[in-house]
C-alpha positions as CSV (number, residue, x, y, z in Angstrom):
1,M,75.6,115.5,88.3
2,T,71.9,115.7,87.6
3,A,69.7,115.0,90.6
4,T,68.2,111.5,90.9
5,P,64.5,111.6,89.9
6,A,61.7,110.1,91.8
7,L,61.7,106.3,91.2
8,L,59.5,103.5,92.3
9,A,61.8,100.7,93.5
10,D,59.5,98.6,95.7
11,D,58.9,95.0,94.8
12,R,55.3,95.4,94.0
13,S,55.9,98.2,91.5
14,R,58.8,96.4,89.8
15,A,56.7,93.2,89.5
16,A,53.8,95.1,88.0
17,Y,56.0,96.4,85.2
18,S,57.9,93.2,84.6
19,E,55.7,92.0,81.8
20,G,53.7,93.3,78.9
21,A,51.3,91.5,76.5
22,G,54.0,89.2,75.1
23,I,56.0,86.3,76.5
24,Y,58.8,88.3,78.3
25,R,59.1,88.6,82.1
26,I,61.9,90.9,83.1
27,L,62.2,92.5,86.5
28,P,63.2,96.2,86.1
29,R,65.6,98.1,88.3
30,A,62.9,100.7,89.0
31,V,59.9,102.5,87.5
32,A,59.6,106.2,86.7
33,V,56.2,107.9,86.0
34,P,56.9,111.4,84.6
35,G,53.9,113.6,84.2
36,S,55.3,116.3,82.0
37,V,58.0,117.0,79.5
38,A,60.0,118.8,82.2
39,E,60.0,115.7,84.4
40,L,60.8,113.5,81.5
41,T,63.7,115.7,80.4
42,A,65.2,115.6,83.9
43,L,64.9,111.8,83.9
44,V,66.6,111.4,80.6
45,R,69.4,113.8,81.6
46,W,70.0,111.8,84.8
47,A,70.0,108.5,82.8
48,A,72.5,109.9,80.3
49,D,74.8,111.1,83.2
50,T,74.6,107.7,85.0
51,R,74.3,105.5,81.9
52,T,71.1,104.0,83.2
53,P,69.0,102.3,80.6
54,L,65.5,103.6,80.1
55,V,62.6,101.6,78.7
56,P,59.6,103.6,77.3
57,R,56.2,102.2,78.0
58,G,52.7,103.2,77.1
59,A,49.7,100.8,77.7
60,G,52.0,97.8,77.9
61,S,50.2,96.1,75.1
62,G,53.2,95.5,72.9
63,M,53.8,91.8,72.2
64,A,57.5,91.7,71.3
65,G,59.1,92.7,74.6
66,G,60.0,96.3,73.7
67,N,58.2,97.5,76.8
68,V,60.1,95.5,79.4
69,G,63.7,95.5,80.5
70,R,66.2,95.5,83.3
71,G,66.7,99.3,83.4
72,V,64.1,101.9,84.5
73,I,60.7,101.5,83.0
74,V,59.3,104.9,82.0
75,D,55.5,104.9,82.2
76,L,54.2,107.7,80.0
77,G,50.6,106.7,80.7
78,Q,50.0,108.9,83.7
79,G,50.7,112.1,81.8
80,F,50.7,113.4,78.2
81,H,46.9,113.3,77.9
82,A,46.3,116.5,75.9
83,L,44.1,116.2,72.9
84,T,42.8,118.8,70.5
85,V,41.2,118.4,67.1
86,D,41.4,121.0,64.4
87,P,38.6,120.2,61.9
88,A,39.5,123.0,59.5
89,R,43.0,121.6,59.0
90,R,41.9,118.0,59.6
91,L,44.6,117.5,62.3
92,A,44.6,116.1,65.8
93,R,47.3,116.9,68.4
94,A,47.6,114.1,70.9
95,G,49.8,113.5,73.8
96,A,51.7,110.2,73.9
97,S,49.2,108.5,76.2
98,V,46.1,109.4,74.2
99,T,44.6,106.2,72.6
100,W,43.5,105.6,69.1
101,A,39.9,105.2,70.4
102,E,40.1,108.6,72.2
103,I,41.3,110.3,69.0
104,N,38.5,108.8,67.0
105,A,35.8,109.6,69.6
106,A,36.9,113.2,69.5
107,A,37.0,113.4,65.7
108,R,33.9,111.3,64.9
109,G,31.4,114.1,65.8
110,L,33.2,116.3,63.3
111,G,32.9,113.6,60.6
112,L,36.6,112.8,60.8
113,R,38.8,109.8,61.8
114,L,42.3,108.4,62.0
115,P,42.1,105.6,59.4
116,P,44.8,103.1,60.5
117,D,42.9,101.0,63.1
118,P,45.0,98.7,65.3
119,S,42.9,95.9,66.8
120,S,44.1,97.1,70.2
121,G,42.9,100.6,69.5
122,A,40.8,100.8,72.6
123,F,44.0,100.9,74.7
124,A,46.9,101.4,72.1
125,T,48.5,104.8,72.9
126,S,49.6,107.3,70.3
127,G,53.2,107.0,71.4
128,G,53.1,103.2,71.2
129,M,51.5,103.3,67.7
130,V,54.2,105.6,66.4
131,S,56.9,103.5,68.1
132,T,56.0,100.3,66.2
133,N,54.5,101.9,63.0
134,A,51.3,100.3,64.0
135,A,48.6,99.3,61.5
136,G,45.3,97.4,61.4
137,P,42.7,95.8,59.1
138,R,42.0,99.0,57.2
139,S,45.7,99.7,56.6
140,L,45.1,97.7,53.5
141,R,43.6,100.8,52.0
142,Y,45.0,103.6,54.2
143,G,48.5,102.4,55.1
144,S,50.2,102.2,58.5
145,V,50.4,105.2,60.9
146,R,53.5,106.4,59.1
147,Q,51.4,108.0,56.4
148,W,49.3,109.9,58.9
149,I,51.9,111.6,61.1
150,E,52.7,115.3,60.4
151,S,55.0,116.0,63.3
152,L,56.4,114.5,66.6
153,E,57.5,116.2,69.8
154,I,60.4,114.2,71.2
155,V,62.9,114.2,74.0
156,D,66.2,113.0,72.6
157,A,68.9,110.8,74.3
158,S,70.6,113.9,75.8
159,G,67.4,115.1,77.4
160,E,66.7,117.9,74.9
161,P,63.1,118.4,73.8
162,R,62.5,119.3,70.2
163,T,59.9,119.0,67.4
164,V,60.4,117.0,64.2
165,H,58.1,118.0,61.2
166,R,57.4,116.2,58.0
167,G,59.7,117.8,55.4
168,G,62.0,119.1,58.2
169,G,65.2,117.4,57.1
170,A,67.4,114.4,57.7
171,G,68.4,114.9,61.4
172,P,71.6,113.7,62.9
173,W,72.2,110.6,60.7
174,H,73.8,111.3,57.4
175,P,74.1,108.2,55.3
176,A,76.8,107.5,52.6
177,P,75.8,108.1,49.0
178,D,75.5,104.4,48.2
179,T,73.1,103.7,51.0
180,R,70.0,103.9,48.9
181,H,71.3,101.2,46.6
182,L,72.1,99.0,49.5
183,V,68.7,99.5,51.1
184,D,66.9,98.8,47.9
185,G,68.6,95.5,47.5
186,H,68.1,94.2,51.1
187,F,64.7,95.5,52.4
188,P,61.6,93.3,52.2
189,R,59.3,93.9,49.3
190,T,56.2,93.7,51.5
191,R,53.1,95.9,51.8
192,K,53.9,96.4,55.5
193,N,57.1,96.3,57.6
194,S,57.8,97.3,61.2
195,S,61.1,95.5,61.4
196,G,64.5,97.4,61.8
197,Y,64.8,101.1,61.2
198,A,62.9,102.4,58.3
199,L,65.8,103.1,56.0
200,D,63.7,102.5,53.0
201,A,61.2,105.2,53.9
202,F,64.0,107.5,55.0
203,A,65.8,107.0,51.7
204,E,62.6,108.0,49.9
205,S,61.7,111.0,51.9
206,G,64.9,112.3,53.5
207,D,62.8,113.0,56.6
208,E,64.1,112.3,60.1
209,L,60.5,111.6,60.9
210,D,60.7,108.3,59.1
211,L,63.6,107.1,61.2
212,L,61.8,107.9,64.4
213,I,58.5,106.2,63.4
214,G,58.9,102.5,64.2
215,S,62.1,103.0,66.3
216,E,60.5,101.5,69.4
217,G,61.9,104.1,71.8
218,T,65.5,103.3,70.9
219,L,66.2,106.8,69.4
220,A,64.0,109.2,71.4
221,F,61.0,109.5,73.7
222,I,57.8,110.6,71.9
223,T,55.7,113.0,73.9
224,Q,53.2,114.4,71.4
225,I,52.0,113.6,67.9
226,E,50.3,115.6,65.2
227,W,48.0,113.3,63.3
228,R,46.3,113.9,59.9
229,L,42.6,113.0,59.9
230,E,40.3,112.3,57.0
231,P,36.5,112.3,56.4
232,I,34.6,109.2,57.3
233,L,33.2,107.6,54.1
234,P,29.4,107.5,54.3
235,D,28.7,103.9,53.1
236,V,30.1,100.5,53.7
237,A,29.2,96.9,52.8
238,G,31.0,93.6,53.2
239,V,31.1,89.9,52.6
240,A,32.3,86.7,54.4
241,L,33.8,84.3,51.9
242,G,34.5,80.7,53.1
243,F,37.0,78.4,51.3
244,G,37.5,74.7,51.5
245,E,41.2,74.9,50.7
246,L,43.9,77.3,51.9
247,E,45.4,77.2,48.4
248,A,42.4,79.2,47.2
249,L,44.0,82.3,48.9
250,S,46.6,82.5,46.2
251,D,43.9,83.4,43.7
252,A,41.2,85.0,45.9
253,V,43.3,87.6,47.6
254,P,44.8,89.2,44.5
255,Y,41.4,89.3,42.8
256,L,39.9,91.0,45.9
257,L,42.7,93.6,46.0
258,A,41.8,94.7,42.4
259,L,38.4,95.7,43.8
260,N,40.0,98.2,46.2
261,P,38.5,96.9,49.5
262,S,39.2,98.6,52.8
263,A,39.9,95.4,54.6
264,V,40.5,91.7,53.8
265,E,40.9,89.7,57.0
266,L,41.7,86.0,57.4
267,L,40.6,83.4,59.9
268,D,41.9,79.8,59.6
269,R,40.1,76.6,60.5
270,T,41.5,76.3,64.0
271,I,40.4,79.8,65.1
272,L,37.0,79.2,63.5
273,S,36.6,76.1,65.6
274,F,37.2,78.2,68.8
275,V,34.7,80.8,67.6
276,E,32.1,78.2,66.9
277,E,32.5,77.1,70.5
278,A,31.5,80.6,71.5
279,G,28.2,80.3,69.6
280,V,28.9,81.4,66.0
281,A,27.3,79.0,63.4
282,L,29.6,78.3,60.4
283,P,29.4,75.6,57.7
284,A,31.4,72.5,58.2
285,G,34.6,71.9,56.3
286,L,35.9,75.4,55.9
287,A,39.7,75.7,55.7
288,C,39.5,79.5,56.2
289,L,37.3,82.5,56.0
290,L,38.0,85.9,54.5
291,L,36.1,89.0,55.8
292,V,36.0,91.7,53.1
293,E,34.9,95.3,53.6
294,F,34.2,98.0,51.0
295,E,34.0,101.7,52.0
296,R,32.5,103.9,49.3
297,E,30.9,107.3,48.8
298,T,27.5,105.7,48.0
299,A,25.6,102.6,49.1
300,M,25.3,101.5,45.5
301,A,29.1,101.6,45.1
302,A,29.7,99.7,48.3
303,R,27.2,97.0,47.4
304,G,28.7,96.9,43.9
305,G,32.1,95.9,45.4
306,V,30.4,93.1,47.3
307,G,28.7,91.8,44.2
308,D,31.9,91.8,42.2
309,A,33.6,89.9,45.0
310,V,30.9,87.2,45.2
311,R,30.6,86.8,41.4
312,G,34.3,86.7,40.7
313,L,35.1,84.1,43.4
314,K,32.0,81.9,43.0
315,H,34.1,79.1,41.6
316,L,36.3,79.0,44.7
317,T,33.9,79.7,47.6
318,A,32.2,77.2,49.8
319,H,30.3,79.8,51.9
320,V,29.1,83.3,51.2
321,E,27.4,85.8,53.6
322,T,26.8,89.4,52.7
323,A,26.2,92.7,54.7
324,V,24.9,95.9,53.0
325,D,25.1,98.4,55.9
326,R,27.1,99.1,59.1
327,P,24.9,97.2,61.5
328,G,25.0,94.2,59.2
329,L,28.8,94.5,58.8
330,E,29.2,94.5,62.6
331,R,27.2,91.3,62.8
332,L,29.3,89.8,60.0
333,W,32.6,90.7,61.7
334,K,31.4,89.2,65.0
335,V,33.4,86.2,64.1
336,R,36.6,88.3,64.0
337,T,35.9,90.2,67.2
338,L,35.3,86.9,69.1
339,A,38.6,85.4,68.0
340,S,40.9,86.9,70.6
341,P,38.5,86.3,73.5
342,A,38.1,82.7,72.4
343,L,41.9,82.2,72.6
344,A,42.0,83.9,76.0
345,R,39.5,81.3,77.3
346,L,41.8,78.3,76.5
347,S,42.6,76.0,79.4
348,E,45.7,76.5,81.5
349,T,47.4,73.6,79.8
350,R,46.9,75.1,76.3
351,R,48.6,78.5,76.1
352,S,48.2,81.0,73.3
353,L,51.8,82.3,72.9
354,Q,52.7,85.3,70.6
355,V,56.1,84.1,69.3
356,I,55.9,84.0,65.5
357,E,52.8,86.3,65.5
358,D,53.6,89.1,63.0
359,G,55.1,87.9,59.8
360,C,54.4,89.6,56.5
361,V,55.2,88.4,53.0
362,P,54.7,89.7,49.4
363,I,51.1,89.2,48.6
364,E,51.8,86.8,45.7
365,R,53.6,84.4,48.3
366,L,50.7,84.5,50.8
367,G,49.3,81.0,50.0
368,E,52.8,79.6,50.1
369,Y,53.5,81.2,53.4
370,V,50.3,80.0,55.1
371,A,50.9,76.5,53.8
372,G,54.5,76.6,54.9
373,V,53.6,77.8,58.4
374,R,51.1,75.0,58.8
375,G,53.6,72.4,57.5
376,A,56.3,73.6,59.9
377,A,53.9,73.5,62.8
378,D,52.9,69.9,62.0
379,R,56.6,68.9,61.8
380,C,57.3,70.6,65.1
381,G,54.3,69.2,66.8
382,V,52.9,72.6,67.7
383,Q,49.3,73.6,67.1
384,V,48.8,77.1,65.7
385,V,46.1,79.5,64.8
386,L,46.4,81.8,61.8
387,F,44.5,85.1,61.4
388,G,45.1,88.7,60.4
389,H,45.4,90.9,57.4
390,A,45.4,88.7,54.3
391,G,45.1,91.7,52.0
392,D,48.5,92.8,53.1
393,G,50.1,89.4,53.1
394,H,50.3,89.8,56.8
395,V,49.3,86.8,59.1
396,H,49.3,86.6,62.8
397,V,50.4,83.1,64.0
398,N,49.7,82.2,67.6
399,T,51.2,79.0,68.9
400,L,49.0,76.8,71.2
401,P,51.5,74.4,72.8
402,D,50.4,71.8,75.4
403,V,52.5,73.1,78.2
404,T,52.1,69.9,80.2
405,R,54.0,67.9,77.5
406,P,57.7,67.6,78.1
407,G,59.8,69.4,75.5
408,W,57.1,71.8,74.3
409,E,59.5,74.7,74.5
410,D,61.9,73.0,72.0
411,G,59.0,72.6,69.6
412,V,58.1,76.2,69.8
413,S,61.7,77.2,69.4
414,A,62.1,75.0,66.3
415,L,58.9,76.5,64.8
416,F,60.2,80.0,65.4
417,D,63.4,79.2,63.5
418,A,61.6,77.4,60.7
419,V,59.1,80.2,60.1
420,T,61.9,82.8,60.2
421,A,63.7,80.9,57.5
422,L,60.4,80.7,55.5
423,Q,59.9,84.5,55.8
424,V,63.5,85.2,54.5
425,R,63.1,82.7,51.6
426,L,59.8,84.4,50.5
427,G,61.2,87.9,50.8
428,G,59.2,88.7,53.8
429,T,59.6,90.4,57.2
430,P,59.2,89.0,60.7
431,S,57.1,92.1,61.7
432,G,54.3,93.7,59.8
433,E,53.0,96.0,62.5
434,H,54.1,95.0,66.1
435,G,57.8,95.8,65.9
436,D,60.9,93.7,66.7
437,G,61.2,94.3,70.4
438,R,63.6,91.9,72.1
439,L,61.8,88.9,70.6
440,R,62.9,89.5,67.0
441,A,66.1,91.6,67.5
442,G,68.3,88.5,67.1
443,L,66.7,87.7,63.7
444,L,67.4,90.8,61.9
445,E,70.8,89.9,60.5
446,R,69.2,86.9,58.8
447,V,66.5,89.2,57.3
448,F,68.5,92.2,56.3
449,G,72.1,91.0,56.1
450,A,75.3,92.3,57.8
451,Q,75.6,95.5,55.7
452,V,72.2,96.8,56.6
453,M,72.7,95.8,60.2
454,A,75.8,98.0,60.2
455,L,73.6,100.9,59.0
456,F,71.1,100.2,61.8
457,R,74.0,100.5,64.3
458,Q,75.1,103.8,62.7
459,V,71.6,105.2,63.2
460,K,71.6,104.1,66.8
461,R,75.0,105.7,67.5
462,A,73.9,109.0,65.8
463,Y,70.9,109.3,68.1
464,D,71.9,107.4,71.3
465,P,75.7,107.1,71.5
466,G,75.4,106.2,75.2
467,E,73.0,103.4,74.5
468,V,70.6,104.5,77.2
469,L,67.3,104.3,75.2
470,N,65.8,100.8,75.2
471,P,69.0,98.8,74.6
472,G,68.5,95.3,73.3
473,V,65.5,96.3,71.2
474,I,65.8,96.2,67.4
475,L,69.6,95.8,67.8
476,P,70.5,92.8,70.0
477,A,72.2,93.5,73.3
478,A,76.0,93.3,73.0
């Protein structure tokens, strides 16, 4: 029997790790804080021998409950800090606890960057970003983190460390010949998806790497990532476009996408009202605001994108404000950066809950989705705010229930169910970038169907037959 590793089992430590950024509060059995691959390997071997569930955790910023659980929380944030940048090869090798911001700070002086930019990049760790296939505003042009990963160093469910390279083969799961056809018929046709195991990407590439990315710690621990970097484009410009009706999104967003922007962000009327309370002046009567950014090789090209956007949507817009350089763009985007702090300042009776916060639909259904969410919220008596990555058809929805009103939980639950049904009807996914966690695990059969769920269970058994790694995440607990 493997020796028992050092564990923190006092009440204070367990309480500190009982919650993340989302709605879940689960008291763990204990906490482990490995500082090296050797210590992590010993921990996983002990867990495999004793059938003790392990819950990987980075910064704890995940919203869907994948970073909490009743087993042993494994905090990777105290080790795995190594970071090197190779400018000649445009690569960064980062330990699992290195944040997006730290990678970009090291690369910026070399004229390089990691383009996918999660809004939580100041504290989002490399391991966490890989685990959820994270994305951000500029993923519109540059994709999710999946496209930027060259290799992963992992510790598998048996406690064996190994390296998985792009192009290195399929790994332990070998699907049946008809799997590709099944996946093609049942996966969402969205620009982004962080729900389920990425069987669609795996079917396309044949790379084990694509199963591990987005697997939320259910298949292996990630200890180091090799990231591809790219040069920072020299010029940028942008525009804020205000609309009097949400229905305008159905025409505005496809038009903007044809101009190849680097970001198209949405803020709805509710969140705009909160931002106005923080001191940002906006015209009255706006239903929503789109923030659009153009990165180009020259200032003329960047400003040309802005001009095309303004002229082409003149018949739809009720408000236009432009920015022609980086300082101006930062001022323009102030309304976006103030959104989350504004929600955090709500009174104790009006909570911002991340419950249906990550849905993504085909871009041509975006207007229908936004209107459907608002209609469902009105029927359920729950106030909501909508914001996020309109260019990807990806909208974050935070519920704002009055927690002093009896029955508010039933209203939120009914809205969760209604929006899930809407996502399925529109061919969407419940998660565009945050992962399923525990929150959405029970939805996946509605989204993917029983046959694809059976494939997900095959993948899990191939990697973690003892069900030690983050049980209850992606696949519901038995």
